[in-house]
Structure formats: structure tokens, C-alpha cells
C-alpha positions as CSV (number, residue, x, y, z in Angstrom):
1,M,0.0,0.0,0.0
2,K,2.8,2.3,0.8
3,T,4.4,1.6,-2.5
4,K,1.1,2.2,-4.3
5,K,0.6,5.4,-2.4
6,F,4.0,6.5,-3.2
7,I,3.5,5.7,-6.8
8,A,0.2,7.6,-6.8
9,A,1.8,10.6,-5.1
10,G,4.5,10.4,-7.7
11,V,2.0,10.3,-10.5
12,L,0.1,13.2,-8.9
13,A,3.3,15.1,-8.5
14,A,4.2,14.5,-12.1
15,S,0.7,15.5,-13.1
16,L,0.9,18.7,-11.1
17,L,4.3,19.4,-12.4
18,G,3.0,18.9,-15.9
19,L,0.0,21.2,-15.2
20,Q,2.3,23.8,-13.7
21,S,4.6,23.5,-16.7
22,C,1.6,23.8,-19.0
23,D,0.4,26.8,-17.0
24,K,3.8,28.4,-17.0
25,A,4.0,27.8,-20.8
26,K,0.6,29.5,-21.2
27,E,1.7,32.4,-19.0
28,K,4.8,32.8,-21.0
29,A,2.9,32.7,-24.2
30,Q,0.4,35.2,-22.9
31,E,3.2,37.4,-21.6
32,A,4.8,37.2,-25.1
33,V,1.5,38.1,-26.8
34,S,1.0,41.0,-24.3
35,A,4.5,42.2,-24.9
36,A,4.1,42.1,-28.6
37,Q,0.8,43.9,-28.4
38,E,2.4,46.6,-26.2
39,V,5.1,47.1,-28.8
40,A,2.5,47.3,-31.6
41,N,0.4,49.6,-29.5
42,E,3.3,51.8,-28.7
43,A,4.3,52.0,-32.4
44,S,0.8,53.1,-33.4
45,G,0.1,55.2,-30.4
46,K,-2.7,53.0,-29.2
47,E,-3.0,52.9,-25.4
48,S,-5.3,52.8,-22.4
49,I,-6.4,56.2,-21.3
50,D,-7.9,57.7,-18.2
51,Y,-11.1,59.6,-19.1
52,K,-9.9,62.5,-16.7
53,L,-6.7,62.8,-18.6
54,F,-7.2,66.5,-19.4
55,S,-7.2,67.2,-15.6
56,D,-3.5,66.2,-15.7
57,P,-1.3,69.0,-17.2
58,A,1.3,66.4,-18.2
59,Q,-1.2,64.5,-20.2
60,T,-2.5,67.7,-21.8
61,Q,1.1,68.5,-22.8
62,K,1.6,65.0,-24.2
63,W,-1.3,65.2,-26.6
64,Y,-0.7,68.8,-27.5
65,D,2.9,67.8,-28.4
66,A,1.5,64.9,-30.4
67,V,-0.7,67.2,-32.5
68,V,2.2,69.6,-33.1
69,E,4.4,66.7,-34.3
70,K,1.6,65.3,-36.6
71,L,1.0,68.7,-38.2
72,G,4.6,69.5,-38.8
73,E,4.9,72.1,-41.6
74,N,1.2,71.9,-42.2
75,A,0.5,73.7,-38.9
76,K,0.3,77.0,-40.8
77,V,-2.8,75.8,-42.7
78,T,-4.7,74.2,-39.9
79,D,-8.5,74.1,-40.2
80,E,-9.5,72.3,-37.0
81,V,-8.1,70.2,-34.1
82,R,-10.4,68.3,-31.9
83,F,-9.9,66.1,-28.8
84,H,-12.9,64.0,-27.7
85,I,-13.2,61.5,-24.9
86,S,-16.0,58.9,-24.9
87,R,-17.0,56.4,-22.2
88,P,-19.1,53.8,-24.0
89,S,-19.3,51.5,-21.0
90,V,-21.1,54.0,-18.8
91,E,-22.5,56.7,-21.1
92,G,-24.8,57.0,-24.1
93,M,-28.1,55.3,-25.0
94,I,-26.5,51.9,-25.6
95,K,-23.8,51.0,-23.1
96,R,-21.0,48.6,-24.1
97,K,-19.6,47.4,-20.8
98,D,-16.5,45.8,-22.2
99,D,-15.5,48.9,-24.2
100,P,-12.7,51.0,-22.6
101,D,-12.7,54.8,-22.5
102,N,-11.6,56.2,-25.8
103,L,-9.6,59.3,-26.8
104,M,-10.3,60.5,-30.3
105,I,-8.2,63.2,-32.0
106,S,-9.0,64.8,-35.3
107,I,-6.5,67.0,-37.1
108,V,-7.6,68.8,-40.2
109,Y,-5.5,70.9,-42.5
110,Q,-5.5,72.2,-46.0
111,D,-4.3,69.8,-48.7
112,N,-1.0,70.8,-50.2
113,V,-2.0,69.9,-53.8
114,D,-5.7,70.7,-54.1
115,K,-6.3,73.8,-52.0
116,R,-10.0,73.2,-52.0
117,R,-9.6,70.0,-50.0
118,V,-8.3,69.1,-46.6
119,Q,-6.3,66.3,-45.1
120,E,-7.5,64.6,-41.9
121,I,-5.5,62.6,-39.4
122,N,-7.4,60.6,-36.9
123,Y,-6.4,58.9,-33.6
124,H,-8.4,56.4,-31.6
125,S,-6.8,55.2,-28.3
126,N,-8.8,51.9,-28.2
127,H,-8.6,51.0,-31.9
128,N,-5.8,51.5,-34.3
129,G,-4.0,54.5,-32.7
130,W,-2.8,57.0,-35.3
131,E,-4.2,56.6,-38.8
132,A,-2.6,57.8,-42.1
133,P,-3.7,61.2,-43.5
134,E,-6.9,61.0,-45.6
135,T,-8.0,63.4,-48.3
136,K,-11.5,64.8,-47.6
137,E,-13.9,66.9,-49.6
138,I,-15.6,69.9,-48.0
139,N,-19.4,70.0,-48.0
140,V,-20.8,73.4,-47.1
141,I,-24.4,73.5,-46.1
142,G,-26.3,76.9,-46.0
143,P,-27.3,79.8,-48.1
144,N,-23.8,81.2,-48.4
145,A,-22.1,78.1,-49.7
146,D,-21.1,79.9,-52.9
147,K,-19.1,82.4,-50.9
148,F,-17.2,79.8,-48.8
149,R,-13.4,80.0,-49.0
150,L,-11.3,77.5,-47.1
151,E,-8.5,80.1,-46.7
152,D,-10.8,82.2,-44.5
153,E,-11.1,79.3,-42.0
154,L,-7.4,78.5,-41.7
155,F,-5.0,79.4,-38.9
156,D,-1.5,78.6,-37.7
157,F,-1.6,76.1,-34.9
158,K,1.6,77.7,-33.6
159,E,-0.7,80.5,-32.4
160,V,-2.2,78.0,-29.9
161,T,0.3,77.8,-27.0
162,L,0.3,75.0,-24.5
163,E,-0.1,77.6,-21.8
164,T,-3.2,79.1,-23.4
165,L,-4.7,75.6,-23.8
166,K,-4.1,74.8,-20.2
167,K,-5.6,78.1,-19.1
168,A,-8.7,77.4,-21.2
169,I,-9.1,74.1,-19.5
170,D,-8.6,75.5,-16.0
171,D,-11.0,78.4,-16.6
172,A,-13.6,76.0,-18.0
173,W,-13.3,74.0,-14.7
174,K,-13.6,77.2,-12.6
175,K,-16.8,78.1,-14.3
176,H,-18.5,74.7,-14.5
177,K,-17.2,72.5,-11.8
178,D,-20.0,71.6,-9.4
179,D,-19.4,68.7,-7.0
180,E,-22.8,69.2,-5.4
181,A,-24.8,68.8,-8.6
182,F,-22.8,66.2,-10.4
183,E,-21.7,62.6,-9.5
184,Y,-18.7,63.1,-11.7
185,Q,-17.4,65.6,-14.3
186,Y,-14.5,65.6,-16.8
187,V,-13.3,67.4,-19.9
188,N,-14.8,65.4,-22.7
189,D,-14.2,67.7,-25.7
190,I,-11.8,70.4,-26.8
191,T,-12.3,71.9,-30.2
192,I,-9.8,74.4,-31.7
193,K,-10.8,76.5,-34.7
194,Q,-9.6,79.9,-36.0
195,N,-9.0,82.1,-32.9
196,E,-11.3,79.9,-30.7
197,I,-10.8,77.2,-28.1
198,E,-14.0,75.5,-26.9
199,V,-13.9,73.3,-23.9
200,S,-16.8,71.0,-22.9
201,I,-17.2,69.8,-19.3
202,K,-19.4,66.7,-19.2
203,G,-20.9,65.0,-16.2
204,K,-23.7,63.0,-14.6
205,L,-26.3,64.8,-12.5
206,K,-27.1,63.6,-9.1
207,S,-30.7,64.7,-9.2
208,N,-31.9,62.6,-12.2
209,A,-28.8,60.6,-13.4
210,Q,-28.9,62.5,-16.7
211,E,-25.7,63.4,-18.6
212,K,-25.1,67.2,-19.1
213,S,-22.4,69.2,-20.9
214,N,-21.4,72.8,-20.2
215,Y,-19.2,74.8,-22.6
216,Y,-16.5,77.5,-22.3
217,K,-15.0,79.4,-25.1
218,T,-11.8,81.5,-25.3
219,D,-9.7,83.1,-28.0
220,F,-6.0,82.3,-28.6
221,K,-5.0,84.8,-26.0
222,G,-7.0,83.2,-23.3
223,N,-9.8,85.8,-23.2
224,A,-13.3,84.4,-22.5
225,R,-15.9,84.7,-25.2
């Protein structure tokens, strides 16, 4: 009996060792996949984000610098730059619980060849990271479409300093932050157009659990509009 028990223990030990080896192999494989994914994500710019990232000056600078880098020499013919954060797992009509928070960036500038068109560069933190520039047509809706000139909409992104952007965010918070009325709030949208920075502060109301956004506008010198 002792021998049999010993043999059984040995078989069990071997089985456990085999399972442990298998588990370790799986862990190593998963680690390798994760490492490879991290490298791929880093190369594309894809990453996990905190929906409150624009409350962190370091994060604000990081994404401001990224836009400056992507624009390069095209900064002088910028049409629009937009940062937008969405929370699909907790906000919206249809909630997708497994979807992470997403940072979307849209950079639009005049095409170098066809001046009537624009180039758009998009970024999605939870999808493919930075995408290649894409040529876009401009569709103007309204009675004065015949008078539209893209040149009248353009600006030099270098006019938008990091300090002014941070000030616009800080001033938006000062005006709209309300811990008593909201369960939470965050900067969910920043849109930069010719001599205008618009900051949206979004949150969930305590009174009725509804989502609400408040807006703050400033010019490129930081003066409220």
C-alpha cells in the first residue's frame, strides 16, 4: 500500500508538475503576446487612457505635443483640431460594458496639392492608434455656400500655445465644476478653430442621473468669449 501510495503521489506530483509547466507555458505565451501587443500599440500610439486625462497637465502637454508633431509644416494651414473622450461602458443610449474609455483626436489641415480639399489625421486610443492622413472633400451647407473660401477658415496652430490651452481648461473648470450637482465631471471635448478654443465639461447629474455638458470658449490669448 505504501508503494502504491508512493507511486500515486509520484503520478500526482508528475501530473501537477505537468500542469504547472503547462500553466507556465501558457503564462509565458500570454506574456509574449501581451509584450508584442504593447510594442505594436506603442508603435501606433494606441493605449489605455484615463477619461480624466485633461485634468492632468502632463497629459495635456503629451497630446498637445503629439498634434504639433503630426501637423509639422502643415501647422500653418490648420483648419480644426479636436480632442474628444467617450465612455461607451457608462454613457450613451447603448452602453457597451467591455469597451474602454476612448480618446479621439481629429487633425484637419489644407491639402498641399488641391487647396479646395483638406487632409484629416485621426487617432483612436482603443482602436488603431494614429491613422494615415486621408484626403477629404468639404461639403458646405447653407445659403452662403457659394461664398465659402477655405482660406478664410485656416489658422496657424503655432498660435495656440500650451499655456493658453491649459488656461482654457482651467478656466472651464472654474466656471462649470460643481461637485454638489454632479456625480462626476470631466473634460470630454476640446475643439480648436480659428482664434477659438471651446472646452466641454461633461458629467452625470445627481438629481436625475442624466448626462449634461457645459461649454466654455476663449480666444487664442485666453480671453473668454
